[in-house]
PASEBA-1860 file (N, C-alpha, C; in nm, 3 decimals):
! residues 216
1> XXXXXXXX> 5.253/13.107/6.328/5.173/13.219/6.277/5.029/13.215/6.326 ~ 4.974/13.095/6.346/4.835/13.086/6.391/4.826/12.996/6.514 ~ 4.723/13.019/6.592/4.696/12.938/6.711/4.545/12.910/6.719 ~ 4.488/12.881/6.604/4.344/12.862/6.594/4.302/12.718/6.624 ~ 4.392/12.623/6.602/4.357/12.483/6.620/4.415/12.398/6.511 ~ 4.379/12.271/6.512/4.443/12.176/6.422/4.383/12.175/6.282 ~ 4.279/12.251/6.258/4.211/12.244/6.129/4.248/12.360/6.037 ~ 4.366/12.420/6.054/4.417/12.517/5.957/4.483/12.442/5.842
9> XXXXXXXX> 4.472/12.496/5.720/4.535/12.427/5.608/4.544/12.513/5.484 ~ 4.603/12.455/5.380/4.614/12.515/5.247/4.674/12.655/5.248 ~ 4.789/12.679/5.315/4.847/12.814/5.317/4.910/12.851/5.183 ~ 4.896/12.978/5.145/4.955/13.030/5.021/5.014/13.169/5.045 ~ 5.139/13.189/5.000/5.203/13.321/5.008/5.134/13.417/4.911 ~ 5.124/13.543/4.952/5.084/13.648/4.858/5.201/13.679/4.765 ~ 5.175/13.733/4.646/5.284/13.762/4.553/5.392/13.853/4.609 ~ 5.357/13.945/4.700/5.456/14.033/4.759/5.518/13.976/4.887
17> XXXXXXXX> 5.482/13.852/4.921/5.538/13.779/5.037/5.503/13.842/5.171 ~ 5.407/13.933/5.175/5.372/14.000/5.299/5.258/13.932/5.376 ~ 5.177/13.853/5.306/5.061/13.792/5.371/5.049/13.645/5.330 ~ 4.975/13.570/5.410/4.947/13.430/5.382/4.798/13.407/5.397 ~ 4.738/13.348/5.294/4.597/13.313/5.299/4.586/13.164/5.330 ~ 4.483/13.126/5.404/4.464/12.986/5.440/4.318/12.962/5.473 ~ 4.280/12.834/5.487/4.144/12.804/5.532/4.149/12.744/5.671 ~ 4.038/12.757/5.742/4.029/12.709/5.880/3.888/12.660/5.907
25> XXXXXXXX> 3.881/12.539/5.963/3.752/12.483/6.000/3.729/12.506/6.148 ~ 3.639/12.595/6.179/3.607/12.624/6.318/3.458/12.631/6.339 ~ 3.411/12.577/6.447/3.268/12.578/6.480/3.184/12.515/6.369 ~ 3.241/12.406/6.311/3.167/12.331/6.210/3.160/12.395/6.073 ~ 3.243/12.499/6.048/3.237/12.568/5.920/3.377/12.601/5.871 ~ 3.398/12.595/5.739/3.527/12.633/5.680/3.519/12.778/5.633 ~ 3.622/12.856/5.665/3.629/12.994/5.619/3.771/13.028/5.576 ~ 3.783/13.139/5.503/3.912/13.186/5.451/3.965/13.296/5.543
33> XXXXXXXX> 4.094/13.287/5.575/4.161/13.384/5.661/4.288/13.435/5.593 ~ 4.334/13.552/5.635/4.463/13.607/5.594/4.540/13.647/5.719 ~ 4.670/13.619/5.721/4.754/13.659/5.833/4.882/13.721/5.778 ~ 4.935/13.821/5.846/5.062/13.881/5.805/5.174/13.778/5.818 ~ 5.268/13.780/5.725/5.379/13.685/5.728/5.468/13.706/5.849 ~ 5.465/13.827/5.908/5.543/13.856/6.027/5.469/13.820/6.155 ~ 5.345/13.772/6.142/5.266/13.736/6.259/5.157/13.837/6.285 ~ 5.075/13.809/6.385/4.964/13.897/6.419/4.834/13.820/6.424
41> XXXXXXXX> 4.725/13.892/6.438/4.594/13.830/6.446/4.541/13.799/6.306 ~ 4.506/13.674/6.279/4.449/13.641/6.147/4.318/13.715/6.124 ~ 4.296/13.759/6.001/4.173/13.829/5.964/4.082/13.732/5.890 ~ 3.961/13.720/5.938/3.862/13.632/5.876/3.798/13.704/5.758 ~ 3.801/13.643/5.639/3.749/13.707/5.520/3.610/13.659/5.482 ~ 3.574/13.536/5.516/3.443/13.482/5.479/3.370/13.431/5.602 ~ 3.240/13.429/5.592/3.156/13.377/5.700/3.025/13.329/5.640 ~ 3.038/13.229/5.552/2.922/13.176/5.483/2.921/13.025/5.497
49> XXXXXXXX> 2.888/12.957/5.391/2.896/12.811/5.390/3.042/12.770/5.379 ~ 3.068/12.651/5.344/3.203/12.595/5.343/3.290/12.662/5.236 ~ 3.392/12.737/5.279/3.489/12.804/5.191/3.627/12.746/5.219 ~ 3.700/12.708/5.115/3.829/12.643/5.139/3.919/12.650/5.016 ~ 4.044/12.605/5.036/4.148/12.594/4.932/4.170/12.725/4.857 ~ 4.212/12.833/4.927/4.231/12.962/4.862/4.366/12.971/4.789 ~ 4.374/13.064/4.695/4.501/13.094/4.627/4.495/13.238/4.577 ~ 4.612/13.297/4.551/4.621/13.437/4.509/4.625/13.450/4.357
57> XXXXXXXX> 4.578/13.563/4.308/4.605/13.600/4.169/4.751/13.645/4.158 ~ 4.803/13.651/4.036/4.945/13.682/4.016/4.981/13.821/4.068 ~ 4.885/13.914/4.066/4.913/14.051/4.110/4.864/14.080/4.251 ~ 4.811/13.979/4.320/4.764/13.998/4.457/4.631/14.070/4.468 ~ 4.564/14.096/4.355/4.439/14.171/4.356/4.323/14.085/4.403 ~ 4.330/13.953/4.376/4.220/13.863/4.407/4.267/13.743/4.486 ~ 4.174/13.686/4.560/4.190/13.555/4.622/4.083/13.464/4.564 ~ 4.125/13.353/4.504/4.031/13.254/4.453/4.010/13.146/4.558
65> XXXXXXXX> 3.891/13.087/4.560/3.864/12.982/4.657/3.745/12.899/4.610 ~ 3.733/12.779/4.667/3.616/12.695/4.642/3.514/12.720/4.752 ~ 3.387/12.723/4.716/3.283/12.753/4.813/3.156/12.674/4.782 ~ 3.087/12.636/4.890/2.958/12.568/4.879/2.842/12.663/4.909 ~ 2.865/12.791/4.903/2.762/12.889/4.942/2.643/12.889/4.847 ~ 2.659/12.837/4.726/2.547/12.828/4.632/2.477/12.693/4.639 ~ 2.522/12.607/4.732/2.462/12.475/4.747/2.547/12.364/4.690 ~ 2.647/12.397/4.609/2.742/12.299/4.556/2.876/12.368/4.536
73> XXXXXXXX> 2.981/12.291/4.523/3.115/12.349/4.516/3.136/12.423/4.384 ~ 3.169/12.551/4.394/3.201/12.633/4.277/3.325/12.716/4.307 ~ 3.384/12.775/4.203/3.499/12.862/4.219/3.451/13.006/4.231 ~ 3.500/13.073/4.335/3.466/13.213/4.362/3.595/13.294/4.374 ~ 3.581/13.426/4.374/3.695/13.512/4.401/3.649/13.632/4.485 ~ 3.746/13.693/4.554/3.718/13.812/4.635/3.847/13.892/4.648 ~ 3.835/14.013/4.698/3.953/14.093/4.724/4.021/14.043/4.852 ~ 4.149/14.076/4.874/4.217/14.035/4.997/4.157/14.095/5.123
81> XXXXXXXX> 4.067/14.192/5.108/3.999/14.250/5.223/3.863/14.184/5.247 ~ 3.824/14.093/5.156/3.700/14.019/5.172/3.583/14.072/5.092 ~ 3.602/14.180/5.018/3.493/14.237/4.938/3.497/14.190/4.794 ~ 3.401/14.237/4.716/3.396/14.205/4.573/3.379/14.057/4.543 ~ 3.307/13.984/4.628/3.292/13.839/4.609/3.208/13.812/4.486 ~ 3.259/13.722/4.399/3.188/13.689/4.275/3.208/13.542/4.243 ~ 3.105/13.481/4.189/3.109/13.340/4.148/3.160/13.331/4.004 ~ 3.259/13.244/3.980/3.317/13.230/3.847/3.262/13.110/3.771
89> XXXXXXXX> 3.247/12.995/3.838/3.199/12.875/3.771/3.055/12.846/3.813 ~ 2.986/12.765/3.729/2.844/12.741/3.754/2.802/12.597/3.724 ~ 2.898/12.507/3.707/2.864/12.369/3.673/2.870/12.274/3.792 ~ 2.919/12.321/3.907/2.929/12.236/4.024/3.054/12.151/4.022 ~ 3.106/12.120/4.141/3.221/12.031/4.152/3.355/12.098/4.143 ~ 3.363/12.231/4.131/3.491/12.300/4.118/3.564/12.312/4.251 ~ 3.696/12.292/4.247/3.777/12.307/4.369/3.921/12.338/4.330 ~ 4.001/12.377/4.429/4.145/12.397/4.415/4.182/12.492/4.301
97> XXXXXXXX> 4.134/12.617/4.302/4.165/12.709/4.192/4.309/12.760/4.197 ~ 4.367/12.778/4.078/4.501/12.837/4.064/4.502/12.922/3.937 ~ 4.546/13.047/3.950/4.555/13.135/3.834/4.683/13.110/3.758 ~ 4.679/13.124/3.625/4.800/13.112/3.544/4.893/13.228/3.574 ~ 5.026/13.212/3.553/5.121/13.320/3.584/5.093/13.450/3.509 ~ 5.032/13.442/3.389/5.003/13.565/3.315/4.869/13.626/3.354 ~ 4.797/13.562/3.445/4.672/13.617/3.495/4.554/13.606/3.401 ~ 4.567/13.531/3.292/4.459/13.525/3.194/4.355/13.417/3.222
105> XXXXXXXX> 4.394/13.312/3.293/4.303/13.200/3.314/4.311/13.150/3.458 ~ 4.204/13.089/3.503/4.200/13.023/3.633/4.178/12.875/3.608 ~ 4.267/12.795/3.661/4.257/12.650/3.648/4.203/12.592/3.779 ~ 4.128/12.483/3.767/4.067/12.424/3.886/4.034/12.278/3.859 ~ 4.007/12.204/3.966/3.968/12.065/3.954/3.817/12.053/3.944 ~ 3.775/11.965/3.855/3.632/11.935/3.840/3.619/11.789/3.800 ~ 3.562/11.708/3.889/3.549/11.566/3.862/3.683/11.495/3.849 ~ 3.783/11.544/3.922/3.915/11.484/3.915/3.997/11.526/3.794
113> XXXXXXXX> 3.941/11.609/3.705/4.010/11.660/3.587/4.041/11.808/3.606 ~ 4.141/11.857/3.533/4.175/11.999/3.537/4.094/12.074/3.431 ~ 4.023/12.177/3.475/3.944/12.263/3.387/3.999/12.406/3.395 ~ 3.953/12.492/3.305/3.995/12.632/3.309/3.877/12.722/3.274 ~ 3.890/12.848/3.317/3.793/12.951/3.285/3.870/13.082/3.275 ~ 3.834/13.173/3.183/3.901/13.304/3.179/3.891/13.373/3.314 ~ 3.996/13.442/3.352/4.002/13.505/3.484/3.891/13.606/3.504 ~ 3.843/13.668/3.398/3.735/13.766/3.408/3.598/13.701/3.387
121> XXXXXXXX> 3.595/13.568/3.381/3.469/13.498/3.361/3.448/13.459/3.217 ~ 3.366/13.357/3.194/3.340/13.311/3.058/3.311/13.162/3.057 ~ 3.340/13.101/2.942/3.309/12.959/2.924/3.407/12.871/3.001 ~ 3.355/12.767/3.063/3.437/12.669/3.133/3.473/12.555/3.037 ~ 3.597/12.512/3.040/3.639/12.406/2.948/3.739/12.313/3.015 ~ 3.732/12.186/2.979/3.826/12.087/3.032/3.959/12.102/2.962 ~ 4.067/12.099/3.037/4.200/12.124/2.982/4.259/11.997/2.921 ~ 4.250/11.887/2.991/4.313/11.764/2.945/4.223/11.647/2.979
129> XXXXXXXX> 4.209/11.553/2.885/4.123/11.436/2.905/4.179/11.342/3.010 ~ 4.307/11.320/3.005/4.372/11.226/3.095/4.503/11.287/3.140 ~ 4.545/11.261/3.261/4.493/11.164/3.357/4.395/11.229/3.453 ~ 4.351/11.147/3.546/4.267/11.199/3.652/4.357/11.245/3.766 ~ 4.350/11.373/3.801/4.426/11.428/3.912/4.350/11.395/4.040 ~ 4.409/11.317/4.126/4.335/11.263/4.238/4.335/11.351/4.362 ~ 4.431/11.439/4.377/4.438/11.519/4.499/4.453/11.666/4.463 ~ 4.411/11.753/4.555/4.403/11.895/4.524/4.538/11.961/4.500
137> XXXXXXXX> 4.646/11.911/4.564/4.774/11.979/4.552/4.872/11.912/4.459 ~ 4.825/11.826/4.368/4.916/11.745/4.287/4.938/11.802/4.147 ~ 4.919/11.932/4.128/4.934/11.990/3.994/4.960/12.139/4.005 ~ 5.015/12.197/3.897/5.046/12.340/3.895/5.049/12.390/3.751 ~ 4.974/12.498/3.720/4.972/12.550/3.583/5.082/12.652/3.557 ~ 5.128/12.656/3.432/5.212/12.763/3.380/5.144/12.816/3.254 ~ 5.202/12.919/3.192/5.138/12.978/3.075/5.130/12.882/2.958 ~ 5.228/12.793/2.944/5.234/12.705/2.828/5.194/12.561/2.857
145> XXXXXXXX> 5.166/12.530/2.984/5.133/12.391/3.013/5.106/12.367/3.160 ~ 5.093/12.240/3.192/5.050/12.200/3.324/5.139/12.086/3.375 ~ 5.197/12.104/3.494/5.272/11.998/3.560/5.178/11.926/3.658 ~ 5.193/11.794/3.666/5.107/11.720/3.758/5.174/11.589/3.798 ~ 5.127/11.534/3.909/5.171/11.403/3.955/5.061/11.303/3.924 ~ 5.101/11.191/3.864/5.004/11.090/3.821/5.037/10.955/3.884 ~ 4.944/10.892/3.954/4.969/10.757/4.006/4.993/10.660/3.891 ~ 5.087/10.570/3.909/5.117/10.468/3.809/5.026/10.348/3.834
153> XXXXXXXX> 4.942/10.318/3.738/4.845/10.210/3.752/4.903/10.081/3.694 ~ 4.881/9.970/3.764/4.922/9.841/3.713/5.066/9.803/3.740 ~ 5.135/9.876/3.829/5.271/9.842/3.865/5.270/9.755/3.991 ~ 5.378/9.680/4.016/5.382/9.597/4.137/5.361/9.678/4.265 ~ 5.413/9.801/4.265/5.392/9.890/4.379/5.289/9.995/4.338 ~ 5.166/9.980/4.385/5.059/10.067/4.340/5.072/10.209/4.391 ~ 5.168/10.234/4.482/5.187/10.368/4.536/5.284/10.450/4.450 ~ 5.341/10.392/4.346/5.433/10.466/4.261/5.359/10.576/4.184
161> XXXXXXXX> 5.432/10.680/4.150/5.374/10.789/4.071/5.482/10.848/3.981 ~ 5.441/10.935/3.891/5.536/11.001/3.801/5.498/11.147/3.783 ~ 5.597/11.228/3.751/5.575/11.370/3.725/5.560/11.389/3.575 ~ 5.451/11.454/3.535/5.419/11.470/3.394/5.405/11.619/3.360 ~ 5.421/11.650/3.231/5.396/11.785/3.182/5.305/11.778/3.061 ~ 5.193/11.850/3.067/5.101/11.858/2.955/5.117/11.993/2.887 ~ 5.158/11.992/2.759/5.179/12.115/2.682/5.049/12.156/2.614 ~ 5.006/12.280/2.638/4.879/12.325/2.583/4.878/12.326/2.431
169> XXXXXXXX> 4.986/12.375/2.369/4.988/12.392/2.223/4.980/12.259/2.149 ~ 5.063/12.164/2.189/5.068/12.035/2.120/4.971/11.932/2.178 ~ 4.923/11.960/2.301/4.836/11.868/2.374/4.904/11.732/2.397 ~ 5.036/11.737/2.413/5.113/11.616/2.439/5.155/11.612/2.586 ~ 5.163/11.490/2.639/5.207/11.468/2.777/5.348/11.410/2.775 ~ 5.440/11.473/2.846/5.578/11.428/2.857/5.606/11.384/2.999 ~ 5.664/11.264/3.015/5.698/11.215/3.148/5.834/11.270/3.188 ~ 5.842/11.333/3.306/5.965/11.398/3.350/6.037/11.320/3.459
177> XXXXXXXX> 5.971/11.228/3.524/6.038/11.153/3.630/5.946/11.049/3.691 ~ 6.008/10.938/3.735/5.933/10.829/3.797/5.972/10.822/3.945 ~ 5.872/10.823/4.031/5.895/10.821/4.175/5.858/10.684/4.229 ~ 5.960/10.610/4.277/5.935/10.474/4.323/5.874/10.471/4.462 ~ 5.907/10.570/4.545/5.849/10.574/4.678/5.713/10.643/4.673 ~ 5.624/10.606/4.763/5.491/10.669/4.762/5.500/10.818/4.794 ~ 5.417/10.895/4.728/5.412/11.039/4.750/5.277/11.076/4.808 ~ 5.272/11.189/4.876/5.149/11.230/4.942/5.045/11.279/4.844
185> XXXXXXXX> 5.086/11.321/4.723/4.997/11.378/4.622/4.926/11.503/4.672 ~ 4.982/11.566/4.774/4.925/11.692/4.822/5.030/11.803/4.824 ~ 5.156/11.767/4.852/5.263/11.866/4.850/5.337/11.859/4.719 ~ 5.314/11.955/4.629/5.376/11.954/4.496/5.388/12.097/4.448 ~ 5.512/12.137/4.408/5.531/12.273/4.358/5.652/12.277/4.266 ~ 5.639/12.351/4.156/5.747/12.372/4.059/5.805/12.510/4.083 ~ 5.940/12.520/4.088/6.004/12.650/4.110/5.973/12.745/3.994 ~ 5.974/12.877/4.018/5.941/12.972/3.912/6.029/12.959/3.788
193> XXXXXXXX> 6.160/12.921/3.806/6.246/12.903/3.689/6.230/12.765/3.627 ~ 6.147/12.679/3.689/6.113/12.546/3.639/6.232/12.451/3.633 ~ 6.331/12.476/3.717/6.447/12.388/3.726/6.429/12.279/3.832 ~ 6.340/12.303/3.928/6.325/12.208/4.037/6.177/12.185/4.069 ~ 6.152/12.068/4.125/6.019/12.031/4.173/6.033/11.983/4.316 ~ 5.944/12.026/4.403/5.940/11.972/4.538/5.808/11.898/4.557 ~ 5.812/11.791/4.637/5.692/11.711/4.658/5.703/11.638/4.791 ~ 5.589/11.596/4.840/5.586/11.519/4.964/5.609/11.371/4.937
201> XXXXXXXX> 5.706/11.313/5.007/5.737/11.170/4.990/5.719/11.097/5.123 ~ 5.654/10.983/5.119/5.631/10.903/5.239/5.745/10.804/5.255 ~ 5.834/10.828/5.352/5.949/10.741/5.374/5.918/10.627/5.471 ~ 5.827/10.650/5.563/5.794/10.547/5.662/5.643/10.544/5.681 ~ 5.590/10.422/5.688/5.447/10.403/5.710/5.431/10.272/5.785 ~ 5.404/10.279/5.914/5.405/10.158/5.996/5.278/10.148/6.080 ~ 5.239/10.023/6.109/5.126/9.994/6.196/5.172/9.891/6.299 ~ 5.142/9.914/6.426/5.182/9.823/6.533/5.058/9.763/6.599
209> XXXXXXXX> 5.072/9.637/6.642/4.968/9.570/6.720/5.001/9.587/6.868 ~ 4.909/9.638/6.946/4.933/9.665/7.088/4.848/9.572/7.174 ~ 4.901/9.533/7.289/4.832/9.448/7.386/4.815/9.523/7.516 ~ 4.693/9.525/7.566/4.664/9.585/7.697/4.648/9.473/7.798 ~ 4.736/9.469/7.897/4.730/9.366/8.001/4.637/9.408/8.114 ~ 4.579/9.308/8.180/4.490/9.332/8.294/4.372/9.423/8.255 ~ 4.322/9.403/8.135/4.213/9.487/8.085/4.084/9.455/8.161 ~ 4.012/9.556/8.203/3.884/9.538/8.273/3.775/9.620/8.202
END
């Protein structure tokens, strides 16, 4: 779909499956782009300071993204055409925004924790005290709770992790599965019917020692 270079990332389908939003680092700057799912020339939506990690609203009306245009990382939104840009958060450190399926709240990372803000703006609040979400793609909100991947601390294999669910109403965390193999903590998604989870798993990780003969 793109031929911009190796620094494209964070692709997200639009709700109607017709477009894909992504970020791209080119000429020393990160910007947000949209490309048709059938191919074509990507459209650049931003041209400011560092803009990255975009996602769609449930109805496709908005694109949320993290931006350093105010001097520190905050959550912003804009239309899919690049207009109507507005800043949502004001405390600094916000990244990886995701709207709830009902469109009422925007969840994001702040200091390694998941926070939320009303989609139309308002007070920012921390969603859950623990755990610390370490990577941008290791969690996903639903209307009633939050799924996330949590590294297991203090186990013989420090790369182990588990899939957890935090219920908003009860504020309880339920463990749904233990992953013995290391996971990337970046590829994580729950199916819309919530029957399946997909994630990135590291099956091989090797380092070789090389010798150069006749070195001059």
